[in-house]
C-alpha positions in Angstrom: -33.8 29.4 -32.3 -30.3 27.9 -31.7 -27.3 29.5 -30.0 -29.4 31.8 -27.9 -27.4 34.1 -25.6 -28.0 37.3 -23.6 -27.5 39.4 -26.7 -30.0 37.8 -29.0 -32.7 36.2 -26.8 -35.0 39.3 -26.8 -35.2 39.2 -30.6 -35.7 35.5 -30.6 -38.7 35.8 -28.2 -40.2 38.7 -30.3 -39.8 36.6 -33.5 -41.8 33.8 -31.8 -44.9 36.0 -31.9 -44.8 36.2 -35.7 -47.7 33.8 -36.0 -50.0 35.7 -33.6 -53.1 36.8 -35.6 -54.3 39.2 -33.0 -52.5 42.5 -33.7 -53.3 44.0 -30.4 -52.1 41.0 -28.5 -48.9 40.8 -30.5 -48.3 44.5 -29.8 -48.8 44.1 -26.1 -46.7 41.0 -25.8 -43.9 42.5 -27.9 -43.7 45.6 -25.7 -44.0 43.5 -22.5 -41.1 41.3 -23.4 -39.0 44.3 -24.5 -39.6 46.0 -21.1 -39.1 42.9 -19.0 -35.8 42.0 -20.7 -34.6 45.7 -20.4 -35.5 45.6 -16.7 -33.6 42.4 -16.1 -30.6 43.8 -17.9 -30.7 47.2 -16.2 -30.8 45.8 -12.6 -28.7 42.7 -13.5 -31.3 40.5 -11.8 -29.8 37.5 -10.0 -31.3 34.0 -10.1 -32.0 34.2 -6.3 -34.0 37.5 -6.8 -35.9 36.0 -9.7 -36.9 33.0 -7.6 -38.0 35.4 -4.8 -40.2 37.2 -7.4 -41.8 33.9 -8.5 -42.5 33.0 -4.9 -44.0 36.4 -4.3 -46.4 36.0 -7.2 -47.2 32.5 -6.2 -48.1 33.6 -2.7 -50.2 36.4 -4.1 -52.2 33.9 -6.0 -52.6 31.5 -3.1 -54.1 34.2 -0.8 -56.5 35.5 -3.4 -60.1 34.2 -3.1 -63.7 35.4 -3.7 -63.4 37.9 -0.9 -59.8 39.1 -1.3 -58.1 40.1 -4.5 -54.4 40.4 -3.7 -53.4 41.0 -7.3 -55.6 44.1 -7.4 -53.9 45.2 -4.1 -50.6 44.7 -5.8 -51.6 46.7 -8.9 -53.1 49.4 -6.7 -50.0 49.8 -4.5 -47.6 50.0 -7.4 -49.7 52.7 -9.0 -50.6 50.6 -12.0 -54.4 50.6 -11.3 -54.5 54.4 -11.1 -52.3 54.8 -14.2 -54.7 52.5 -16.2 -57.6 54.5 -14.8 -56.1 57.8 -15.8 -55.2 56.6 -19.3 -58.7 55.3 -19.9 -60.8 57.9 -18.1 -59.8 61.2 -19.8 -62.6 63.7 -19.6 -63.4 67.2 -20.6 -62.4 69.8 -18.1 -65.1 70.3 -15.4 -66.2 66.6 -15.3 -65.8 64.7 -12.1 -62.4 62.9 -12.0 -62.1 59.1 -11.8 -60.1 57.0 -9.4 -59.5 53.4 -8.7 -62.3 50.8 -8.3 -60.5 49.1 -5.4 -60.7 45.4 -4.4 -63.9 45.6 -2.4 -66.5 46.3 -5.0 -68.9 43.3 -5.2 -71.8 42.5 -7.5 -75.3 42.2 -6.0 -75.6 45.2 -3.7 -79.2 45.8 -2.7 -81.4 48.2 -4.7 -82.6 51.0 -2.4 -85.3 53.7 -2.4 -84.1 57.3 -2.3 -83.2 58.4 1.2 -82.7 54.8 2.4 -80.6 53.9 5.4 -77.8 51.5 4.2 -76.2 51.3 7.6 -77.8 47.9 8.5 -75.9 47.7 11.8 -72.5 49.0 10.6 -70.4 50.8 13.2 -69.9 54.6 12.8 -71.3 58.0 13.4 -74.5 58.8 11.4 -74.0 60.6 8.1 -76.5 61.9 5.5 -75.3 62.0 1.9 -76.9 64.2 -0.7 -75.7 63.9 -4.3 -76.6 65.4 -7.6 -75.7 64.0 -11.1 -75.5 66.5 -14.0 -73.9 66.9 -17.4 -71.2 69.4 -18.1 -73.7 72.2 -18.7 -75.3 71.6 -15.3 -78.4 69.9 -16.7 -79.6 67.2 -14.2 -79.4 63.6 -15.3 -82.4 61.6 -14.3 -82.4 57.8 -14.0 -78.7 57.5 -13.3 -77.7 54.3 -11.6 -75.6 55.1 -8.6 -73.7 52.4 -6.6 -72.1 53.3 -3.3 -69.9 51.3 -0.9 -67.5 52.1 2.0 -65.7 50.9 5.1 -67.2 51.2 8.5 -65.8 53.0 11.6 -63.4 50.1 12.2 -62.0 50.4 8.7 -63.6 47.1 7.3 -65.9 46.5 4.4 -68.8 44.2 4.9 -67.3 41.3 2.9 -64.2 41.4 5.1 -66.0 40.1 8.1 -65.9 36.3 8.7 -69.6 36.2 9.6 -70.7 38.3 6.5 -74.3 37.4 5.8 -75.7 40.7 4.4 -74.5 43.9 2.8 -73.8 46.8 5.0 -73.0 50.4 4.0 -73.4 49.4 0.4 -76.3 49.9 -2.0 -77.7 51.1 -5.3 -79.8 54.2 -6.0 -81.4 55.9 -8.9 -81.3 59.7 -9.4 -84.6 61.6 -9.6 -85.9 64.0 -12.2 -83.7 66.7 -10.6 -80.6 64.5 -10.8 -80.5 64.1 -7.0 -80.2 61.1 -4.7 -80.0 60.9 -0.9 -79.0 58.2 1.6 -78.1 57.6 5.2 -74.9 55.8 6.1 -72.0 56.1 8.6 -69.0 58.4 8.5 -66.2 56.5 6.6 -62.9 56.1 8.4 -59.4 55.8 7.1 -58.2 52.2 7.0 -55.2 50.1 6.1 -55.5 47.9 3.1 -55.0 44.2 4.0 -51.3 44.0 4.8 -51.0 40.5 6.3 -50.0 39.0 2.9 -47.4 39.4 0.2 -48.4 43.0 -0.6 -48.1 44.0 3.0 -44.6 42.5 3.2 -43.7 44.4 0.0 -44.9 47.7 1.6 -43.0 47.0 4.8 -39.8 46.1 3.0 -40.0 49.4 1.0 -40.7 51.6 4.0 -44.3 52.3 3.1 -47.5 52.3 5.2 -50.7 50.6 4.1 -53.2 53.3 4.9 -56.0 54.8 2.7 -57.7 58.1 3.6 -61.4 57.9 4.5 -63.6 57.9 1.5 -67.0 56.9 0.0 -67.0 55.0 -3.3 -69.3 55.8 -6.1 -70.0 54.2 -9.5 -72.4 56.0 -11.7 -73.9 54.9 -15.0 -76.3 56.8 -17.2 -77.3 56.4 -20.8 -75.3 58.5 -23.2 -72.6 59.2 -20.6 -69.3 57.6 -19.7 -69.3 55.5 -16.6 -67.8 57.3 -13.6 -65.9 55.4 -10.9 -64.7 57.6 -8.2 -64.3 58.4 -4.4 -65.2 61.4 -2.3 -62.6 61.9 0.4 -62.8 63.5 3.9 -60.9 66.8 3.9 -59.6 66.3 7.5 -57.9 62.9 6.9 -54.2 62.8 7.6 -53.5 60.2 4.8 -54.6 62.4 1.9 -51.0 63.0 0.8 -49.8 59.5 1.3 -52.6 57.3 0.0 -51.3 53.7 -0.3 -53.0 53.3 -3.7 -52.4 56.8 -5.1 -56.1 57.5 -5.7 -56.5 61.0 -4.2 -57.5 64.0 -6.4 -57.9 67.5 -5.0 -61.3 67.8 -6.8 -62.6 64.7 -4.9 -61.9 66.1 -1.4 -64.9 67.4 0.4 -66.1 68.7 3.8 -68.1 66.4 5.9 -69.4 68.9 8.6 -70.6 67.8 12.0 -74.1 69.0 12.7 -75.7 69.4 16.1 -78.6 67.1 17.1 -81.8 68.1 15.5 -83.4 68.0 12.1 -81.6 65.9 9.5 -81.5 66.5 5.7 -84.4 64.0 5.2 -86.6 65.9 7.6 -86.3 63.4 10.5 -84.8 64.3 13.9 -81.4 63.0 15.2 -80.9 62.8 18.9 -77.1 62.7 18.4 -74.7 64.8 16.3 -74.4 63.7 12.7 -72.3 64.4 9.6 -73.4 65.6 6.3 -71.9 65.3 2.8 -73.1 67.2 -0.3 -71.4 66.5 -3.6 -72.2 67.1 -7.3 -71.1 64.6 -9.9 -70.6 65.8 -13.4 -70.6 63.1 -16.1 -68.9 63.3 -19.5 -70.8 62.5 -22.6 -70.0 59.1 -24.2 
């Protein structure tokens, strides 16, 4: 380990992993060091730039708390989250595609009866959602656990509000014998990811915007099937082709038609216009 210079330092670091008994960890660390060193050599990284990078990562850690995960935002905006999702969510053709989990999923969402209103005071135009969960052959999957969450009309998730005290436009449902589930919520709006921190500065410096197209999150679990984490996007959103986290897939874009006042999908009556979403989720066998 003596006489280290720019030509032999990479091999010296790789040799230091010889005692690692975890083969997967050794393989990951070996590749990581090789790529990091190659990057430094390729761009001829200066000491000033390296210190700026350390400061950036330090600031990213400082702003992260139990309601904001800046490292996930960083991963999302660099396309790493979606790449990891794509590599680990390969499915047979015809199954619903996966996309990023996002930083605003939280544990402990309320369990709801079918057809429940999860609005709980959230701002937005009323919207009824009808979903169906099936296998690749079209057979309904009963008892699937479905978790939904979204932003409100102002573009905020419930946990982003300083006075957050209960979950809004967030809930858990179970599919019926016909594979169906229904709920009432509000029409999701496009929104900027939090950009008042290090990730926002990175986006601005590289000439990018922080906006995500309007969408509704779904996480679906059923015995014998792979977990599905996905979004359903609004077809009329102007940010579909420039999603800040690269999560849009054509198969996940849907119409959310505006209906006139009158009977709603659950048989009640709405005195105001309302939106409706119908979407079928096809799970892949585990």
